[in-house]
PDB file of the backbone (N, CA, C, O) and the ligand in Angstrom, with CONECT records:
HET     ZN  A 101       1
ATOM      1  N   MET A   1      81.205 -52.527 -27.838  1.00  0.00           N
ATOM      2  CA  MET A   1      81.615 -51.679 -26.701  1.00  0.00           C
ATOM      3  C   MET A   1      82.853 -52.282 -26.044  1.00  0.00           C
ATOM      4  O   MET A   1      82.786 -53.399 -25.531  1.00  0.00           O
ATOM      5  N   PRO A   2      83.968 -51.580 -26.048  1.00  0.00           N
ATOM      6  CA  PRO A   2      85.178 -52.123 -25.424  1.00  0.00           C
ATOM      7  C   PRO A   2      85.095 -52.042 -23.905  1.00  0.00           C
ATOM      8  O   PRO A   2      84.339 -51.237 -23.361  1.00  0.00           O
ATOM      9  N   ASN A   3      85.871 -52.875 -23.225  1.00  0.00           N
ATOM     10  CA  ASN A   3      86.011 -52.745 -21.786  1.00  0.00           C
ATOM     11  C   ASN A   3      86.926 -51.549 -21.510  1.00  0.00           C
ATOM     12  O   ASN A   3      88.134 -51.605 -21.738  1.00  0.00           O
ATOM     13  N   LEU A   4      86.332 -50.488 -21.022  1.00  0.00           N
ATOM     14  CA  LEU A   4      87.091 -49.245 -20.851  1.00  0.00           C
ATOM     15  C   LEU A   4      88.253 -49.405 -19.884  1.00  0.00           C
ATOM     16  O   LEU A   4      89.233 -48.664 -19.957  1.00  0.00           O
ATOM     17  N   ASN A   5      88.143 -50.377 -18.971  1.00  0.00           N
ATOM     18  CA  ASN A   5      89.230 -50.598 -18.019  1.00  0.00           C
ATOM     19  C   ASN A   5      90.479 -51.154 -18.694  1.00  0.00           C
ATOM     20  O   ASN A   5      91.581 -51.044 -18.158  1.00  0.00           O
ATOM     21  N   GLU A   6      90.303 -51.753 -19.870  1.00  0.00           N
ATOM     22  CA  GLU A   6      91.441 -52.355 -20.553  1.00  0.00           C
ATOM     23  C   GLU A   6      92.092 -51.405 -21.547  1.00  0.00           C
ATOM     24  O   GLU A   6      93.136 -51.719 -22.119  1.00  0.00           O
ATOM     25  N   LEU A   7      91.484 -50.254 -21.751  1.00  0.00           N
ATOM     26  CA  LEU A   7      92.042 -49.312 -22.717  1.00  0.00           C
ATOM     27  C   LEU A   7      93.201 -48.539 -22.112  1.00  0.00           C
ATOM     28  O   LEU A   7      93.216 -48.246 -20.916  1.00  0.00           O
ATOM     29  N   SER A   8      94.169 -48.214 -22.955  1.00  0.00           N
ATOM     30  CA  SER A   8      95.260 -47.349 -22.519  1.00  0.00           C
ATOM     31  C   SER A   8      94.708 -45.942 -22.337  1.00  0.00           C
ATOM     32  O   SER A   8      93.649 -45.622 -22.877  1.00  0.00           O
ATOM     33  N   PRO A   9      95.407 -45.096 -21.585  1.00  0.00           N
ATOM     34  CA  PRO A   9      94.926 -43.714 -21.402  1.00  0.00           C
ATOM     35  C   PRO A   9      94.682 -43.015 -22.734  1.00  0.00           C
ATOM     36  O   PRO A   9      93.709 -42.274 -22.872  1.00  0.00           O
ATOM     37  N   ALA A  10      95.547 -43.239 -23.708  1.00  0.00           N
ATOM     38  CA  ALA A  10      95.385 -42.598 -25.020  1.00  0.00           C
ATOM     39  C   ALA A  10      94.136 -43.113 -25.724  1.00  0.00           C
ATOM     40  O   ALA A  10      93.398 -42.346 -26.343  1.00  0.00           O
ATOM     41  N   ALA A  11      93.907 -44.423 -25.623  1.00  0.00           N
ATOM     42  CA  ALA A  11      92.735 -45.023 -26.258  1.00  0.00           C
ATOM     43  C   ALA A  11      91.459 -44.531 -25.582  1.00  0.00           C
ATOM     44  O   ALA A  11      90.459 -44.258 -26.245  1.00  0.00           O
ATOM     45  N   LEU A  12      91.506 -44.422 -24.272  1.00  0.00           N
ATOM     46  CA  LEU A  12      90.347 -43.964 -23.521  1.00  0.00           C
ATOM     47  C   LEU A  12      89.967 -42.540 -23.918  1.00  0.00           C
ATOM     48  O   LEU A  12      88.791 -42.210 -24.070  1.00  0.00           O
ATOM     49  N   LYS A  13      90.981 -41.719 -24.078  1.00  0.00           N
ATOM     50  CA  LYS A  13      90.744 -40.329 -24.470  1.00  0.00           C
ATOM     51  C   LYS A  13      90.102 -40.282 -25.862  1.00  0.00           C
ATOM     52  O   LYS A  13      89.167 -39.518 -26.100  1.00  0.00           O
ATOM     53  N   ALA A  14      90.620 -41.113 -26.778  1.00  0.00           N
ATOM     54  CA  ALA A  14      90.077 -41.158 -28.135  1.00  0.00           C
ATOM     55  C   ALA A  14      88.635 -41.660 -28.115  1.00  0.00           C
ATOM     56  O   ALA A  14      87.784 -41.172 -28.860  1.00  0.00           O
ATOM     57  N   ALA A  15      88.372 -42.651 -27.244  1.00  0.00           N
ATOM     58  CA  ALA A  15      87.019 -43.207 -27.137  1.00  0.00           C
ATOM     59  C   ALA A  15      86.046 -42.163 -26.595  1.00  0.00           C
ATOM     60  O   ALA A  15      84.893 -42.093 -27.021  1.00  0.00           O
ATOM     61  N   MET A  16      86.527 -41.349 -25.646  1.00  0.00           N
ATOM     62  CA  MET A  16      85.678 -40.302 -25.076  1.00  0.00           C
ATOM     63  C   MET A  16      85.370 -39.234 -26.133  1.00  0.00           C
ATOM     64  O   MET A  16      84.265 -38.696 -26.195  1.00  0.00           O
ATOM     65  N   GLU A  17      86.363 -38.950 -26.945  1.00  0.00           N
ATOM     66  CA  GLU A  17      86.195 -37.898 -27.953  1.00  0.00           C
ATOM     67  C   GLU A  17      85.371 -38.367 -29.145  1.00  0.00           C
ATOM     68  O   GLU A  17      84.492 -37.653 -29.629  1.00  0.00           O
ATOM     69  N   GLY A  18      85.668 -39.582 -29.612  1.00  0.00           N
ATOM     70  CA  GLY A  18      85.079 -40.016 -30.869  1.00  0.00           C
ATOM     71  C   GLY A  18      84.016 -41.084 -30.755  1.00  0.00           C
ATOM     72  O   GLY A  18      83.395 -41.456 -31.751  1.00  0.00           O
ATOM     73  N   GLY A  19      83.798 -41.592 -29.527  1.00  0.00           N
ATOM     74  CA  GLY A  19      82.831 -42.662 -29.369  1.00  0.00           C
ATOM     75  C   GLY A  19      83.451 -44.023 -29.619  1.00  0.00           C
ATOM     76  O   GLY A  19      84.620 -44.120 -29.992  1.00  0.00           O
ATOM     77  N   THR A  20      82.663 -45.081 -29.412  1.00  0.00           N
ATOM     78  CA  THR A  20      83.210 -46.433 -29.486  1.00  0.00           C
ATOM     79  C   THR A  20      82.440 -47.320 -30.467  1.00  0.00           C
ATOM     80  O   THR A  20      82.470 -48.545 -30.351  1.00  0.00           O
ATOM     81  N   GLN A  21      81.761 -46.715 -31.414  1.00  0.00           N
ATOM     82  CA  GLN A  21      81.037 -47.517 -32.396  1.00  0.00           C
ATOM     83  C   GLN A  21      82.024 -48.287 -33.271  1.00  0.00           C
ATOM     84  O   GLN A  21      82.957 -47.701 -33.821  1.00  0.00           O
ATOM     85  N   ALA A  22      81.819 -49.606 -33.399  1.00  0.00           N
ATOM     86  CA  ALA A  22      82.691 -50.499 -34.183  1.00  0.00           C
ATOM     87  C   ALA A  22      84.120 -50.470 -33.669  1.00  0.00           C
ATOM     88  O   ALA A  22      85.058 -50.690 -34.435  1.00  0.00           O
ATOM     89  N   TRP A  23      84.299 -50.201 -32.376  1.00  0.00           N
ATOM     90  CA  TRP A  23      85.621 -50.156 -31.760  1.00  0.00           C
ATOM     91  C   TRP A  23      86.333 -51.502 -31.933  1.00  0.00           C
ATOM     92  O   TRP A  23      85.759 -52.553 -31.649  1.00  0.00           O
ATOM     93  N   GLY A  24      87.576 -51.461 -32.396  1.00  0.00           N
ATOM     94  CA  GLY A  24      88.350 -52.684 -32.583  1.00  0.00           C
ATOM     95  C   GLY A  24      87.981 -53.431 -33.849  1.00  0.00           C
ATOM     96  O   GLY A  24      88.566 -54.473 -34.144  1.00  0.00           O
ATOM     97  N   GLN A  25      87.021 -52.919 -34.602  1.00  0.00           N
ATOM     98  CA  GLN A  25      86.595 -53.598 -35.821  1.00  0.00           C
ATOM     99  C   GLN A  25      86.916 -52.770 -37.049  1.00  0.00           C
ATOM    100  O   GLN A  25      87.530 -53.255 -38.000  1.00  0.00           O
ATOM    101  N   ILE A  26      86.496 -51.518 -37.018  1.00  0.00           N
ATOM    102  CA  ILE A  26      86.745 -50.642 -38.157  1.00  0.00           C
ATOM    103  C   ILE A  26      87.452 -49.384 -37.666  1.00  0.00           C
ATOM    104  O   ILE A  26      86.919 -48.650 -36.833  1.00  0.00           O
ATOM    105  N   GLY A  27      88.638 -49.140 -38.176  1.00  0.00           N
ATOM    106  CA  GLY A  27      89.367 -47.929 -37.809  1.00  0.00           C
ATOM    107  C   GLY A  27      89.693 -47.125 -39.048  1.00  0.00           C
ATOM    108  O   GLY A  27      90.182 -47.667 -40.040  1.00  0.00           O
ATOM    109  N   SER A  28      89.426 -45.846 -38.992  1.00  0.00           N
ATOM    110  CA  SER A  28      89.708 -44.975 -40.130  1.00  0.00           C
ATOM    111  C   SER A  28      90.570 -43.806 -39.673  1.00  0.00           C
ATOM    112  O   SER A  28      90.228 -43.097 -38.727  1.00  0.00           O
ATOM    113  N   ALA A  29      91.689 -43.615 -40.356  1.00  0.00           N
ATOM    114  CA  ALA A  29      92.591 -42.525 -39.991  1.00  0.00           C
ATOM    115  C   ALA A  29      91.950 -41.171 -40.245  1.00  0.00           C
ATOM    116  O   ALA A  29      92.314 -40.175 -39.619  1.00  0.00           O
ATOM    117  N   SER A  30      90.990 -41.138 -41.167  1.00  0.00           N
ATOM    118  CA  SER A  30      90.382 -39.844 -41.490  1.00  0.00           C
ATOM    119  C   SER A  30      89.102 -39.587 -40.710  1.00  0.00           C
ATOM    120  O   SER A  30      88.714 -38.435 -40.515  1.00  0.00           O
ATOM    121  N   GLU A  31      88.434 -40.665 -40.257  1.00  0.00           N
ATOM    122  CA  GLU A  31      87.143 -40.466 -39.596  1.00  0.00           C
ATOM    123  C   GLU A  31      87.177 -40.675 -38.095  1.00  0.00           C
ATOM    124  O   GLU A  31      86.304 -40.174 -37.387  1.00  0.00           O
ATOM    125  N   ASN A  32      88.172 -41.409 -37.585  1.00  0.00           N
ATOM    126  CA  ASN A  32      88.252 -41.653 -36.149  1.00  0.00           C
ATOM    127  C   ASN A  32      89.364 -40.810 -35.531  1.00  0.00           C
ATOM    128  O   ASN A  32      90.216 -40.265 -36.232  1.00  0.00           O
ATOM    129  N   VAL A  33      89.333 -40.717 -34.201  1.00  0.00           N
ATOM    130  CA  VAL A  33      90.383 -39.993 -33.485  1.00  0.00           C
ATOM    131  C   VAL A  33      91.663 -40.827 -33.517  1.00  0.00           C
ATOM    132  O   VAL A  33      91.653 -41.990 -33.115  1.00  0.00           O
ATOM    133  N   ARG A  34      92.748 -40.250 -33.985  1.00  0.00           N
ATOM    134  CA  ARG A  34      94.025 -40.969 -34.060  1.00  0.00           C
ATOM    135  C   ARG A  34      94.772 -40.833 -32.734  1.00  0.00           C
ATOM    136  O   ARG A  34      94.767 -39.771 -32.111  1.00  0.00           O
ATOM    137  N   TYR A  35      95.417 -41.932 -32.312  1.00  0.00           N
ATOM    138  CA  TYR A  35      96.218 -41.875 -31.095  1.00  0.00           C
ATOM    139  C   TYR A  35      97.370 -42.863 -31.190  1.00  0.00           C
ATOM    140  O   TYR A  35      97.401 -43.715 -32.078  1.00  0.00           O
ATOM    141  N   ALA A  36      98.319 -42.740 -30.261  1.00  0.00           N
ATOM    142  CA  ALA A  36      99.534 -43.556 -30.290  1.00  0.00           C
ATOM    143  C   ALA A  36      99.549 -44.522 -29.124  1.00  0.00           C
ATOM    144  O   ALA A  36      99.098 -44.197 -28.026  1.00  0.00           O
ATOM    145  N   GLU A  37     100.080 -45.728 -29.374  1.00  0.00           N
ATOM    146  CA  GLU A  37     100.319 -46.688 -28.298  1.00  0.00           C
ATOM    147  C   GLU A  37     101.690 -47.301 -28.503  1.00  0.00           C
ATOM    148  O   GLU A  37     102.090 -47.548 -29.641  1.00  0.00           O
ATOM    149  N   PRO A  38     102.427 -47.556 -27.411  1.00  0.00           N
ATOM    150  CA  PRO A  38     103.744 -48.196 -27.568  1.00  0.00           C
ATOM    151  C   PRO A  38     103.602 -49.651 -27.990  1.00  0.00           C
ATOM    152  O   PRO A  38     102.630 -50.314 -27.625  1.00  0.00           O
ATOM    153  N   ILE A  39     104.561 -50.148 -28.753  1.00  0.00           N
ATOM    154  CA  ILE A  39     104.595 -51.558 -29.132  1.00  0.00           C
ATOM    155  C   ILE A  39     105.314 -52.336 -28.034  1.00  0.00           C
ATOM    156  O   ILE A  39     106.417 -51.967 -27.629  1.00  0.00           O
ATOM    157  N   THR A  40     104.692 -53.410 -27.551  1.00  0.00           N
ATOM    158  CA  THR A  40     105.368 -54.272 -26.577  1.00  0.00           C
ATOM    159  C   THR A  40     105.239 -55.714 -27.011  1.00  0.00           C
ATOM    160  O   THR A  40     104.112 -56.146 -27.254  1.00  0.00           O
ATOM    161  N   PRO A  41     106.291 -56.490 -27.127  1.00  0.00           N
ATOM    162  CA  PRO A  41     107.671 -56.034 -26.991  1.00  0.00           C
ATOM    163  C   PRO A  41     108.068 -55.171 -28.186  1.00  0.00           C
ATOM    164  O   PRO A  41     107.418 -55.204 -29.231  1.00  0.00           O
ATOM    165  N   LYS A  42     109.111 -54.421 -28.025  1.00  0.00           N
ATOM    166  CA  LYS A  42     109.513 -53.492 -29.068  1.00  0.00           C
ATOM    167  C   LYS A  42     109.840 -54.216 -30.374  1.00  0.00           C
ATOM    168  O   LYS A  42     110.524 -55.239 -30.392  1.00  0.00           O
ATOM    169  N   SER A  43     109.336 -53.657 -31.442  1.00  0.00           N
ATOM    170  CA  SER A  43     109.576 -54.243 -32.761  1.00  0.00           C
ATOM    171  C   SER A  43     111.013 -54.018 -33.175  1.00  0.00           C
ATOM    172  O   SER A  43     111.624 -53.001 -32.846  1.00  0.00           O
ATOM    173  N   ARG A  44     111.548 -55.001 -33.915  1.00  0.00           N
ATOM    174  CA  ARG A  44     112.898 -54.814 -34.442  1.00  0.00           C
ATOM    175  C   ARG A  44     112.856 -54.332 -35.882  1.00  0.00           C
ATOM    176  O   ARG A  44     113.892 -54.152 -36.522  1.00  0.00           O
ATOM    177  N   LYS A  45     111.657 -54.127 -36.375  1.00  0.00           N
ATOM    178  CA  LYS A  45     111.527 -53.648 -37.751  1.00  0.00           C
ATOM    179  C   LYS A  45     111.972 -52.193 -37.848  1.00  0.00           C
ATOM    180  O   LYS A  45     111.831 -51.403 -36.915  1.00  0.00           O
ATOM    181  N   LYS A  46     112.497 -51.888 -38.982  1.00  0.00           N
ATOM    182  CA  LYS A  46     112.986 -50.531 -39.195  1.00  0.00           C
ATOM    183  C   LYS A  46     111.823 -49.592 -39.490  1.00  0.00           C
ATOM    184  O   LYS A  46     110.875 -49.943 -40.193  1.00  0.00           O
ATOM    185  N   CYS A  47     111.923 -48.415 -38.944  1.00  0.00           N
ATOM    186  CA  CYS A  47     110.911 -47.397 -39.195  1.00  0.00           C
ATOM    187  C   CYS A  47     111.029 -46.910 -40.642  1.00  0.00           C
ATOM    188  O   CYS A  47     112.111 -46.927 -41.229  1.00  0.00           O
ATOM    189  N   TRP A  48     109.922 -46.485 -41.193  1.00  0.00           N
ATOM    190  CA  TRP A  48     109.909 -46.082 -42.595  1.00  0.00           C
ATOM    191  C   TRP A  48     109.696 -44.577 -42.769  1.00  0.00           C
ATOM    192  O   TRP A  48     109.470 -44.106 -43.884  1.00  0.00           O
ATOM    193  N   CYS A  49     109.768 -43.819 -41.661  1.00  0.00           N
ATOM    194  CA  CYS A  49     109.526 -42.385 -41.789  1.00  0.00           C
ATOM    195  C   CYS A  49     110.749 -41.641 -42.295  1.00  0.00           C
ATOM    196  O   CYS A  49     110.670 -40.467 -42.656  1.00  0.00           O
ATOM    197  N   GLY A  50     111.896 -42.342 -42.318  1.00  0.00           N
ATOM    198  CA  GLY A  50     113.107 -41.693 -42.781  1.00  0.00           C
ATOM    199  C   GLY A  50     114.093 -41.414 -41.665  1.00  0.00           C
ATOM    200  O   GLY A  50     115.125 -40.781 -41.890  1.00  0.00           O
ATOM    201  N   CYS A  51     113.781 -41.889 -40.439  1.00  0.00           N
ATOM    202  CA  CYS A  51     114.624 -41.569 -39.285  1.00  0.00           C
ATOM    203  C   CYS A  51     115.731 -42.586 -39.073  1.00  0.00           C
ATOM    204  O   CYS A  51     116.641 -42.340 -38.282  1.00  0.00           O
ATOM    205  N   GLU A  52     115.678 -43.744 -39.769  1.00  0.00           N
ATOM    206  CA  GLU A  52     116.660 -44.824 -39.592  1.00  0.00           C
ATOM    207  C   GLU A  52     116.522 -45.500 -38.232  1.00  0.00           C
ATOM    208  O   GLU A  52     117.370 -46.311 -37.862  1.00  0.00           O
ATOM    209  N   GLY A  53     115.494 -45.186 -37.500  1.00  0.00           N
ATOM    210  CA  GLY A  53     115.290 -45.792 -36.184  1.00  0.00           C
ATOM    211  C   GLY A  53     114.400 -47.017 -36.263  1.00  0.00           C
ATOM    212  O   GLY A  53     114.124 -47.531 -37.347  1.00  0.00           O
ATOM    213  N   LYS A  54     113.950 -47.483 -35.088  1.00  0.00           N
ATOM    214  CA  LYS A  54     113.094 -48.661 -35.039  1.00  0.00           C
ATOM    215  C   LYS A  54     111.651 -48.265 -34.773  1.00  0.00           C
ATOM    216  O   LYS A  54     111.354 -47.196 -34.241  1.00  0.00           O
ATOM    217  N   ARG A  55     110.774 -49.167 -35.164  1.00  0.00           N
ATOM    218  CA  ARG A  55     109.350 -48.927 -34.916  1.00  0.00           C
ATOM    219  C   ARG A  55     109.052 -49.228 -33.456  1.00  0.00           C
ATOM    220  O   ARG A  55     109.237 -50.359 -33.008  1.00  0.00           O
ATOM    221  N   THR A  56     108.605 -48.251 -32.724  1.00  0.00           N
ATOM    222  CA  THR A  56     108.348 -48.432 -31.294  1.00  0.00           C
ATOM    223  C   THR A  56     106.906 -48.137 -30.923  1.00  0.00           C
ATOM    224  O   THR A  56     106.483 -48.423 -29.803  1.00  0.00           O
ATOM    225  N   HIS A  57     106.146 -47.568 -31.854  1.00  0.00           N
ATOM    226  CA  HIS A  57     104.777 -47.182 -31.523  1.00  0.00           C
ATOM    227  C   HIS A  57     103.795 -47.577 -32.627  1.00  0.00           C
ATOM    228  O   HIS A  57     104.154 -47.718 -33.796  1.00  0.00           O
ATOM    229  N   LYS A  58     102.560 -47.746 -32.209  1.00  0.00           N
ATOM    230  CA  LYS A  58     101.484 -48.059 -33.143  1.00  0.00           C
ATOM    231  C   LYS A  58     100.632 -46.815 -33.351  1.00  0.00           C
ATOM    232  O   LYS A  58     100.377 -46.050 -32.421  1.00  0.00           O
ATOM    233  N   GLY A  59     100.207 -46.638 -34.572  1.00  0.00           N
ATOM    234  CA  GLY A  59      99.240 -45.583 -34.873  1.00  0.00           C
ATOM    235  C   GLY A  59      97.858 -46.207 -34.845  1.00  0.00           C
ATOM    236  O   GLY A  59      97.542 -47.075 -35.658  1.00  0.00           O
ATOM    237  N   MET A  60      97.035 -45.758 -33.903  1.00  0.00           N
ATOM    238  CA  MET A  60      95.742 -46.390 -33.662  1.00  0.00           C
ATOM    239  C   MET A  60      94.587 -45.448 -33.982  1.00  0.00           C
ATOM    240  O   MET A  60      94.704 -44.229 -33.854  1.00  0.00           O
ATOM    241  N   ALA A  61      93.473 -46.035 -34.400  1.00  0.00           N
ATOM    242  CA  ALA A  61      92.229 -45.284 -34.544  1.00  0.00           C
ATOM    243  C   ALA A  61      91.079 -46.244 -34.291  1.00  0.00           C
ATOM    244  O   ALA A  61      90.978 -47.287 -34.936  1.00  0.00           O
ATOM    245  N   ASN A  62      90.218 -45.892 -33.355  1.00  0.00           N
ATOM    246  CA  ASN A  62      89.045 -46.706 -33.028  1.00  0.00           C
ATOM    247  C   ASN A  62      89.410 -48.129 -32.590  1.00  0.00           C
ATOM    248  O   ASN A  62      88.685 -49.083 -32.875  1.00  0.00           O
ATOM    249  N   GLY A  63      90.561 -48.257 -31.883  1.00  0.00           N
ATOM    250  CA  GLY A  63      90.957 -49.568 -31.374  1.00  0.00           C
ATOM    251  C   GLY A  63      91.621 -50.446 -32.413  1.00  0.00           C
ATOM    252  O   GLY A  63      91.908 -51.611 -32.139  1.00  0.00           O
ATOM    253  N   VAL A  64      91.872 -49.917 -33.596  1.00  0.00           N
ATOM    254  CA  VAL A  64      92.493 -50.678 -34.674  1.00  0.00           C
ATOM    255  C   VAL A  64      93.866 -50.092 -34.966  1.00  0.00           C
ATOM    256  O   VAL A  64      94.023 -48.877 -35.085  1.00  0.00           O
ATOM    257  N   CYS A  65      94.875 -50.982 -35.083  1.00  0.00           N
ATOM    258  CA  CYS A  65      96.216 -50.519 -35.427  1.00  0.00           C
ATOM    259  C   CYS A  65      96.293 -50.291 -36.931  1.00  0.00           C
ATOM    260  O   CYS A  65      96.092 -51.220 -37.713  1.00  0.00           O
ATOM    261  N   LEU A  66      96.583 -49.058 -37.337  1.00  0.00           N
ATOM    262  CA  LEU A  66      96.617 -48.730 -38.756  1.00  0.00           C
ATOM    263  C   LEU A  66      98.035 -48.632 -39.304  1.00  0.00           C
ATOM    264  O   LEU A  66      98.259 -48.835 -40.497  1.00  0.00           O
ATOM    265  N   THR A  67      98.990 -48.322 -38.436  1.00  0.00           N
ATOM    266  CA  THR A  67     100.360 -48.192 -38.899  1.00  0.00           C
ATOM    267  C   THR A  67     101.302 -48.316 -37.715  1.00  0.00           C
ATOM    268  O   THR A  67     100.886 -48.169 -36.566  1.00  0.00           O
ATOM    269  N   THR A  68     102.584 -48.589 -37.997  1.00  0.00           N
ATOM    270  CA  THR A  68     103.598 -48.599 -36.944  1.00  0.00           C
ATOM    271  C   THR A  68     104.784 -47.781 -37.408  1.00  0.00           C
ATOM    272  O   THR A  68     105.093 -47.742 -38.599  1.00  0.00           O
ATOM    273  N   ALA A  69     105.441 -47.135 -36.479  1.00  0.00           N
ATOM    274  CA  ALA A  69     106.629 -46.341 -36.798  1.00  0.00           C
ATOM    275  C   ALA A  69     107.328 -45.979 -35.487  1.00  0.00           C
ATOM    276  O   ALA A  69     106.947 -46.457 -34.418  1.00  0.00           O
ATOM    277  N   CYS A  70     108.355 -45.130 -35.581  1.00  0.00           N
ATOM    278  CA  CYS A  70     109.014 -44.646 -34.366  1.00  0.00           C
ATOM    279  C   CYS A  70     108.071 -43.692 -33.632  1.00  0.00           C
ATOM    280  O   CYS A  70     107.024 -43.317 -34.160  1.00  0.00           O
ATOM    281  N   HIS A  71     108.444 -43.310 -32.429  1.00  0.00           N
ATOM    282  CA  HIS A  71     107.588 -42.436 -31.632  1.00  0.00           C
ATOM    283  C   HIS A  71     107.325 -41.115 -32.347  1.00  0.00           C
ATOM    284  O   HIS A  71     106.193 -40.635 -32.399  1.00  0.00           O
ATOM    285  N   MET A  72     108.383 -40.542 -32.892  1.00  0.00           N
ATOM    286  CA  MET A  72     108.234 -39.271 -33.617  1.00  0.00           C
ATOM    287  C   MET A  72     107.293 -39.418 -34.815  1.00  0.00           C
ATOM    288  O   MET A  72     106.432 -38.573 -35.058  1.00  0.00           O
ATOM    289  N   GLY A  73     107.480 -40.509 -35.551  1.00  0.00           N
ATOM    290  CA  GLY A  73     106.667 -40.739 -36.737  1.00  0.00           C
ATOM    291  C   GLY A  73     105.194 -40.880 -36.389  1.00  0.00           C
ATOM    292  O   GLY A  73     104.324 -40.358 -37.086  1.00  0.00           O
ATOM    293  N   ILE A  74     104.929 -41.590 -35.307  1.00  0.00           N
ATOM    294  CA  ILE A  74     103.536 -41.798 -34.908  1.00  0.00           C
ATOM    295  C   ILE A  74     102.939 -40.511 -34.344  1.00  0.00           C
ATOM    296  O   ILE A  74     101.770 -40.207 -34.584  1.00  0.00           O
ATOM    297  N   LEU A  75     103.743 -39.758 -33.596  1.00  0.00           N
ATOM    298  CA  LEU A  75     103.232 -38.471 -33.107  1.00  0.00           C
ATOM    299  C   LEU A  75     102.859 -37.578 -34.290  1.00  0.00           C
ATOM    300  O   LEU A  75     101.860 -36.860 -34.259  1.00  0.00           O
ATOM    301  N   ARG A  76     103.698 -37.644 -35.340  1.00  0.00           N
ATOM    302  CA  ARG A  76     103.412 -36.854 -36.546  1.00  0.00           C
ATOM    303  C   ARG A  76     102.117 -37.351 -37.191  1.00  0.00           C
ATOM    304  O   ARG A  76     101.285 -36.560 -37.637  1.00  0.00           O
ATOM    305  N   TRP A  77     101.965 -38.675 -37.231  1.00  0.00           N
ATOM    306  CA  TRP A  77     100.764 -39.276 -37.824  1.00  0.00           C
ATOM    307  C   TRP A  77      99.508 -38.865 -37.045  1.00  0.00           C
ATOM    308  O   TRP A  77      98.480 -38.540 -37.639  1.00  0.00           O
ATOM    309  N   VAL A  78      99.601 -38.884 -35.715  1.00  0.00           N
ATOM    310  CA  VAL A  78      98.448 -38.491 -34.897  1.00  0.00           C
ATOM    311  C   VAL A  78      98.061 -37.049 -35.206  1.00  0.00           C
ATOM    312  O   VAL A  78      96.881 -36.706 -35.284  1.00  0.00           O
ATOM    313  N   LYS A  79      99.081 -36.215 -35.377  1.00  0.00           N
ATOM    314  CA  LYS A  79      98.827 -34.792 -35.584  1.00  0.00           C
ATOM    315  C   LYS A  79      98.371 -34.486 -37.013  1.00  0.00           C
ATOM    316  O   LYS A  79      97.442 -33.706 -37.225  1.00  0.00           O
ATOM    317  N   THR A  80      99.033 -35.106 -37.984  1.00  0.00           N
ATOM    318  CA  THR A  80      98.802 -34.696 -39.379  1.00  0.00           C
ATOM    319  C   THR A  80      98.173 -35.784 -40.246  1.00  0.00           C
ATOM    320  O   THR A  80      97.640 -35.487 -41.315  1.00  0.00           O
ATOM    321  N   GLY A  81      98.228 -37.048 -39.796  1.00  0.00           N
ATOM    322  CA  GLY A  81      97.726 -38.137 -40.625  1.00  0.00           C
ATOM    323  C   GLY A  81      98.788 -38.724 -41.523  1.00  0.00           C
ATOM    324  O   GLY A  81      98.513 -39.647 -42.289  1.00  0.00           O
ATOM    325  N   SER A  82     100.019 -38.194 -41.439  1.00  0.00           N
ATOM    326  CA  SER A  82     101.106 -38.700 -42.265  1.00  0.00           C
ATOM    327  C   SER A  82     102.317 -39.027 -41.397  1.00  0.00           C
ATOM    328  O   SER A  82     102.756 -38.194 -40.604  1.00  0.00           O
ATOM    329  N   VAL A  83     102.864 -40.250 -41.548  1.00  0.00           N
ATOM    330  CA  VAL A  83     104.035 -40.639 -40.767  1.00  0.00           C
ATOM    331  C   VAL A  83     105.269 -39.884 -41.233  1.00  0.00           C
ATOM    332  O   VAL A  83     106.118 -39.492 -40.432  1.00  0.00           O
ATOM    333  N   LYS A  84     105.351 -39.689 -42.532  1.00  0.00           N
ATOM    334  CA  LYS A  84     106.530 -39.042 -43.089  1.00  0.00           C
ATOM    335  C   LYS A  84     106.431 -37.521 -42.984  1.00  0.00           C
ATOM    336  O   LYS A  84     105.356 -36.935 -43.112  1.00  0.00           O
ATOM    337  N   ALA A  85     107.575 -36.911 -42.750  1.00  0.00           N
ATOM    338  CA  ALA A  85     107.630 -35.455 -42.762  1.00  0.00           C
ATOM    339  C   ALA A  85     107.479 -34.977 -44.195  1.00  0.00           C
ATOM    340  O   ALA A  85     107.948 -35.620 -45.134  1.00  0.00           O
ATOM    341  N   LYS A  86     106.828 -33.857 -44.346  1.00  0.00           N
ATOM    342  CA  LYS A  86     106.595 -33.376 -45.709  1.00  0.00           C
ATOM    343  C   LYS A  86     107.858 -32.810 -46.322  1.00  0.00           C
ATOM    344  O   LYS A  86     107.841 -32.361 -47.468  1.00  0.00           O
TER     345      LYS A  86
HETATM  346 ZN    ZN A 101     110.851 -42.949 -37.764  1.00  0.00          ZN2+
END
């Protein structure tokens, strides 16, 4: 059980929707609620979605970071499960 006070608003929403079983231990992009969190400090790694930008956000599920990309890429991942545009 995570400390709900320490969760970001996005994480809290995902926890409310999907529950908190194995939170922070097992995250599945297909079985858990996907959400985005900003990377702090900002990563200098290049994003791989094809935008030529930097990775600024984490793709999270069940408290586990599954991927990182730019904001657009992660928003796409949250919506579709894929960082790259089809
Ligand atoms: Zn990108």
